[in-house]
N, C-alpha and C positions, 0 to 999 in steps of 0.2 A: 560601618559595621557590615560585614558580609553574612549572608545567611548560611547556616550549616549545610554542607554538601552531602547529599544522600549518596550512599554507596550501592544503592540498588542498581542492578544491571538493566539495560534497556533490552527488552525482549522483542526481536523482530522475526520471530519464527513464523509469523503469518506469511512472510514472503514466499516460503517454499510452497505452502498451501495455495496461495494466490497464483503462483506461476503454474502449478500443476492443474488447477481448475481452469485457468485461462487457456492453457495448452489444449486441454480436452475439449472445452467449449469452442475454441477457435478451429480446431481440426474438424469437428462436426459441422460447424457453421461454414467452413471453407468448402467442404464437400457439397453441402446442400446449395450453397451459393454458386459454386462452379457448375452444378447440374442445371440450376434454374436461370442464372444470369450470365454465365460465362466464366472462363478461367481467369481472366484479368480481374474480375470482381473477387474471385476466390483468393488470388494473391493479395488483393487489397485488404481482405479480411485478416489474413495472416500478418501483413505489415502493420495494420492497425492494432492488432492484439500485441504484437511485439513492442510497439510504441508505448502502449498503456503499461505493459509490464515493466519496461525500462523506467518509465516516468515514476511509477509508484515505488519501485525499488530504490531509485536514486533519492527520492524524497525521504523514504524511511531511513536509509543509511545516513543521510545528511542530518536529519533530526536526531537520530540516535547518537551520532558523533558529537553534535552540539550539546546534547543532554549530558554526555559524559564529561564535558568540560564544565558546564554550569547550566542548571535548569532554565535560567532566564534567557539563554541563547536559543532555545528551541523554537519559539515563535518567530523571531527574525530569520532563523535558518529556514523554517518552513515557508515563510512568505517570500524570502529571497529566491529559494529554489523554485517555487511556483512561478515567479516572474521570469526567471531564466528559462524554465521549461516552456512556458507559454510563448516566449519570444522565439525559441527554437522551433516549436511546432508551427507557429505562424509563418516563419521563414521557409520551413520545409513545405508546408501546404501551398504557399504562394509560389514556390519555385516549380511545383509540379505543373506540367502542361495539361491543358484540358483534354487533349486527345492522346495522352501518354499511356504507358503500360499499366499504370495504376488508375483505377476509377476513383476520383476524388470524393464523390458522394458516398460511395460504399466505405471508403477509408474513414470519412468523417463519422458516419453512422457507427462504424465499428469502434472508433475511439470513444464515442459517447456511451455505447453499450458496454465497452470494456471498463470505462471509468465507473459506471454503475455497478458492474459485477465486482470490481475490486473494492468499492465502497461497501457493498454487502458483505464481502469476505472479511473486511476489517471490522465491521460492526459485529458480525457473528463472533469473531475472534475475541473482541473486547467483552461482549456479553457472556461468553462462556468461560472467561478466566476470572480467578479471584485476584483482583488488583487492589492493593491497599494504598490509599493515599496518605494515611496516617497509620501508626502502629495500631493493630486491632486490640480491643480491650481484652483483658484476661477473663476467662470464663468464671462464672460464680463458683465459689467453693463447694465441693461435693457434687458437682454436676458431671455428667458423662460426656461433656462436650470434648471436641478435639483438643489436643494439647496446644498450649500457647506457642506461637512461632518463635524460633530462636532469634533473639535480637541481634546476634552476631551475624546472621545470614539474612540480609534484607530480601523482601519479596520482589520479584521482577515487576517492572513497570513498562508501559509501552505507549 
């Protein structure tokens, strides 16, 4: 017996916010880094920010796609995507020469800082959204509470 399929759409609107915040923080960090440590380091900051943005975007899109097929596919999709991205990042970092045009240490610190930034953005996004995991209960009779959500229009999930 299969579980009933939810028709609630997957909301990945945090990707736009994450990309904009990352772009602003990376631009400011690149200027400061360029002035303090050199322009190769500044380019490393921008490349690291781009890597993190692409990684979080790909993960979110894959998990949302898997969730549209069946909710039970989301965890394997997330774990599989993480494994593939980790292997790609490892291969990319291993292929960089120590004395190349990118500073590997700055790039690595930017990736860590970017991952923390994106995690914070996702946490804030979840904490400020009304996400229902089950249909909300009906308000008590005679209360001035908000009207009951339309059961024909499922709440977004993410």
